[in-house]
FITORMI-848975 format. One record per atom (N, C-alpha, C, CB): x, y, z; residue number from 1; residue in one letter. Coordinates in Angstrom, 3 decimals. Last residue first. Glycine has a CB too. Example, Ala and Ser with C-alpha at 12.3 -4.5 7.8 and 13.67 -1.06 7.14 Angstrom:
BEGIN
- u  v  w  n  res
- 12.850  -2.250  7.080  2  s
- 13.670  -1.060  7.140  2  s
- 12.900  0.030  7.870  2  s
- 14.084  -0.598  5.725  2  s
- 13.190  -5.690  7.800  1  a
- 12.300  -4.500  7.800  1  a
- 13.200  -3.300  7.800  1  a
- 11.308  -4.473  9.046  1  a
***
This chain:
BEGIN
- u  v  w  n  res
- 52.315  77.421  86.481  62  x
- 52.331  78.060  85.175  62  x
- 51.913  79.527  85.314  62  x
- 51.397  77.313  84.188  62  x
- 54.486  76.421  89.145  61  x
- 53.154  76.721  88.665  61  x
- 53.258  77.568  87.322  61  x
- 52.341  77.505  89.794  61  x
- 56.920  73.810  88.940  60  x
- 56.642  75.229  88.989  60  x
- 55.197  75.530  88.469  60  x
- 57.703  75.999  88.151  60  x
- 56.964  70.797  90.804  59  x
- 56.802  71.510  89.562  59  x
- 56.420  72.978  89.777  59  x
- 55.765  70.825  88.721  59  x
- 59.466  69.951  93.098  58  x
- 58.054  70.390  92.948  58  x
- 57.899  71.152  91.680  58  x
- 57.593  71.256  94.137  58  x
- 61.692  67.230  92.547  57  x
- 61.421  68.638  92.615  57  x
- 59.950  68.924  92.453  57  x
- 62.206  69.368  91.578  57  x
- 62.005  64.560  92.108  56  x
- 61.670  64.949  93.441  56  x
- 61.364  66.407  93.534  56  x
- 62.757  64.601  94.364  56  x
- 62.752  64.300  89.409  55  x
- 61.433  63.768  89.818  55  x
- 61.018  64.244  91.177  55  x
- 61.444  62.263  89.809  55  x
- 65.362  65.286  89.486  54  x
- 64.311  65.989  88.762  54  x
- 62.900  65.590  89.154  54  x
- 64.486  65.771  87.317  54  x
- 66.678  63.267  90.824  53  x
- 66.578  64.584  91.475  53  x
- 65.510  65.406  90.797  53  x
- 67.931  65.332  91.440  53  x
- 66.467  61.240  88.930  52  x
- 65.759  61.066  90.231  52  x
- 65.642  62.436  90.933  52  x
- 66.531  60.025  91.168  52  x
- 68.045  62.293  86.854  51  x
- 66.607  62.026  86.638  51  x
- 65.857  61.928  87.948  51  x
- 66.412  60.736  85.841  51  x
- 70.555  62.370  88.146  50  x
- 69.901  63.598  87.600  50  x
- 68.448  63.414  87.445  50  x
- 70.485  63.991  86.265  50  x
- 70.964  59.645  88.618  49  x
- 70.848  60.549  89.741  49  x
- 70.183  61.878  89.343  49  x
- 72.220  60.806  90.332  49  x
- 71.090  58.624  86.013  48  x
- 70.020  58.213  86.899  48  x
- 69.819  59.141  88.075  48  x
- 70.281  56.850  87.394  48  x
- 73.408  59.961  85.132  47  x
- 72.116  60.181  84.395  47  x
- 70.945  59.748  85.334  47  x
- 72.082  59.330  82.992  47  x
- 75.331  58.936  86.823  46  x
- 75.086  60.357  86.852  46  x
- 73.753  60.662  86.220  46  x
- 76.197  61.111  86.149  46  x
- 75.225  56.222  86.023  45  x
- 74.943  56.628  87.416  45  x
- 74.556  58.057  87.493  45  x
- 76.135  56.388  88.310  45  x
- 76.023  56.418  83.354  44  x
- 74.680  56.040  83.649  44  x
- 74.270  56.394  85.077  44  x
- 74.514  54.586  83.412  44  x
- 78.737  57.150  83.840  43  x
- 77.847  58.006  83.059  43  x
- 76.413  57.717  83.301  43  x
- 78.127  57.870  81.620  43  x
- 79.794  54.980  85.287  42  x
- 79.666  56.288  85.942  42  x
- 78.773  57.250  85.173  42  x
- 81.031  56.909  86.121  42  x
- 77.797  51.941  84.769  41  x
- 78.956  52.808  84.576  41  x
- 78.703  54.215  85.204  41  x
- 79.275  52.935  83.047  41  x
- 76.683  49.435  86.921  40  x
- 76.274  50.533  86.084  40  x
- 77.496  51.509  85.942  40  x
- 74.995  51.258  86.700  40  x
- 76.354  45.840  87.396  39  x
- 76.958  47.184  87.664  39  x
- 76.537  48.166  86.586  39  x
- 78.526  47.103  87.724  39  x
- 76.314  42.847  88.751  38  x
- 75.398  43.747  88.099  38  x
- 75.899  45.212  88.382  38  x
- 73.902  43.506  88.620  38  x
- 78.565  40.197  88.210  37  x
- 78.243  41.466  88.920  37  x
- 77.342  42.341  88.127  37  x
- 79.496  42.235  89.250  37  x
- 77.353  36.954  88.033  36  x
- 77.892  38.075  87.248  36  x
- 77.586  39.341  88.004  36  x
- 77.291  38.124  85.797  36  x
- 78.157  34.910  90.836  35  x
- 77.231  35.561  89.986  35  x
- 77.887  36.615  89.156  35  x
- 76.144  36.134  90.768  35  x
- 79.705  31.877  91.707  34  x
- 79.894  33.326  91.514  34  x
- 78.849  33.835  90.513  34  x
- 81.355  33.646  91.007  34  x
- 78.002  29.546  93.830  33  x
- 78.614  29.915  92.579  33  x
- 78.685  31.418  92.412  33  x
- 77.862  29.304  91.437  33  x
- 78.913  28.836  97.229  32  x
- 77.991  29.462  96.299  32  x
- 78.676  29.780  94.959  32  x
- 77.415  30.736  96.914  32  x
- 81.049  28.027  98.778  31  x
- 80.315  27.027  98.104  31  x
- 79.304  27.585  97.051  31  x
- 79.612  26.210  99.117  31  x
- 81.969  30.329  100.000  30  x
- 82.810  29.704  99.011  30  x
- 82.101  28.657  98.217  30  x
- 83.985  29.117  99.650  30  x
- 80.967  32.443  101.777  29  x
- 80.139  31.733  100.775  29  x
- 81.014  31.137  99.652  29  x
- 79.079  32.704  100.164  29  x
- 82.800  33.914  103.242  28  x
- 82.103  32.798  103.899  28  x
- 81.336  31.922  102.874  28  x
- 81.119  33.347  104.970  28  x
- 84.124  36.071  102.408  27  x
- 84.646  34.817  101.929  27  x
- 83.936  33.673  102.550  27  x
- 86.098  34.714  102.188  27  x
- 83.311  39.268  101.558  26  x
- 82.763  38.064  102.290  26  x
- 83.277  36.808  101.656  26  x
- 81.193  38.042  102.287  26  x
- 83.970  41.679  100.489  25  x
- 85.084  40.903  101.088  25  x
- 84.549  39.666  101.840  25  x
- 85.914  41.806  102.067  25  x
- 82.262  43.547  99.454  24  x
- 82.383  42.262  98.756  24  x
- 83.513  41.461  99.277  24  x
- 82.557  42.462  97.288  24  x
- 82.032  46.097  100.428  23  x
- 81.365  44.999  101.176  23  x
- 81.501  43.664  100.527  23  x
- 79.916  45.290  101.347  23  x
- 83.066  47.981  98.770  22  x
- 83.930  47.603  99.888  22  x
- 83.313  46.430  100.637  22  x
- 84.157  48.801  100.843  22  x
- 82.860  48.696  95.662  21  x
- 82.220  47.731  96.461  21  x
- 83.077  47.263  97.643  21  x
- 81.839  46.595  95.619  21  x
- 84.531  50.506  94.243  20  x
- 83.158  50.933  94.568  20  x
- 82.443  49.973  95.508  20  x
- 82.350  51.078  93.297  20  x
- 86.892  49.310  93.594  19  x
- 86.937  50.400  94.620  19  x
- 85.520  50.773  95.051  19  x
- 87.678  51.676  94.061  19  x
- 86.103  47.662  91.526  18  x
- 86.583  47.023  92.799  18  x
- 86.650  48.069  93.921  18  x
- 88.013  46.358  92.599  18  x
- 85.353  49.423  89.486  17  x
- 84.346  48.535  90.090  17  x
- 84.844  48.031  91.416  17  x
- 84.013  47.351  89.163  17  x
- 87.732  50.574  88.735  16  x
- 86.644  51.438  89.212  16  x
- 85.648  50.562  89.980  16  x
- 85.935  52.192  88.010  16  x
- 89.119  48.285  87.848  15  x
- 89.652  49.069  88.983  15  x
- 88.624  49.955  89.552  15  x
- 90.838  49.892  88.574  15  x
- 87.750  47.322  85.624  14  x
- 87.630  46.563  86.920  14  x
- 88.163  47.320  88.109  14  x
- 88.370  45.237  86.830  14  x
- 85.900  49.555  83.642  13  x
- 87.177  49.168  84.181  13  x
- 86.999  48.401  85.485  13  x
- 88.053  50.389  84.392  13  x
- 83.289  48.373  81.500  12  x
- 83.664  49.117  82.772  12  x
- 85.004  48.646  83.199  12  x
- 82.618  48.895  83.947  12  x
- 81.873  48.856  78.274  11  x
- 82.798  48.117  79.207  11  x
- 83.190  49.014  80.371  11  x
- 84.103  47.627  78.456  11  x
- 78.418  49.624  77.849  10  x
- 79.778  50.088  77.753  10  x
- 80.691  49.276  78.705  10  x
- 79.845  51.598  78.074  10  x
- 75.760  49.146  78.083  9  x
- 76.608  48.075  77.544  9  x
- 78.044  48.441  77.371  9  x
- 76.090  47.634  76.254  9  x
- 73.794  50.693  79.301  8  x
- 74.305  51.092  77.996  8  x
- 75.187  50.045  77.326  8  x
- 75.070  52.355  78.135  8  x
- 72.962  49.159  81.613  7  x
- 72.056  50.063  80.846  7  x
- 72.546  50.314  79.431  7  x
- 71.911  51.406  81.566  7  x
- 74.940  47.628  82.790  6  x
- 73.606  47.041  82.572  6  x
- 72.749  47.860  81.650  6  x
- 72.893  46.873  83.877  6  x
- 78.225  47.616  81.488  5  x
- 77.187  48.393  82.145  5  x
- 75.810  47.721  81.793  5  x
- 77.244  49.937  81.679  5  x
- 80.345  44.749  81.813  4  x
- 79.660  45.791  81.023  4  x
- 78.530  46.418  81.851  4  x
- 79.090  45.193  79.691  4  x
- 83.401  43.279  82.141  3  x
- 82.256  43.705  82.896  3  x
- 81.618  44.855  82.052  3  x
- 82.666  44.168  84.392  3  x
- 85.078  40.566  80.753  2  x
- 84.714  41.961  80.640  2  x
- 83.450  42.207  81.365  2  x
- 84.585  42.383  79.210  2  x
- 87.396  38.390  81.965  1  x
- 85.987  38.612  81.778  1  x
- 85.749  40.065  81.790  1  x
- 85.156  37.917  82.829  1  x
***
């Protein structure tokens, strides 16, 4: 199964994804169906962080 980025659709390596989620070791919910992992690639994560940082800055006076 290929995992794709939610925003751009680029395929994501499973190795990068497995190291990013240390809390997914819950084996208590074996009866629950597996959901598709909602993930974002590293490029989109950087873009979102940059945009969020820009929104928090105080605008310069003209």
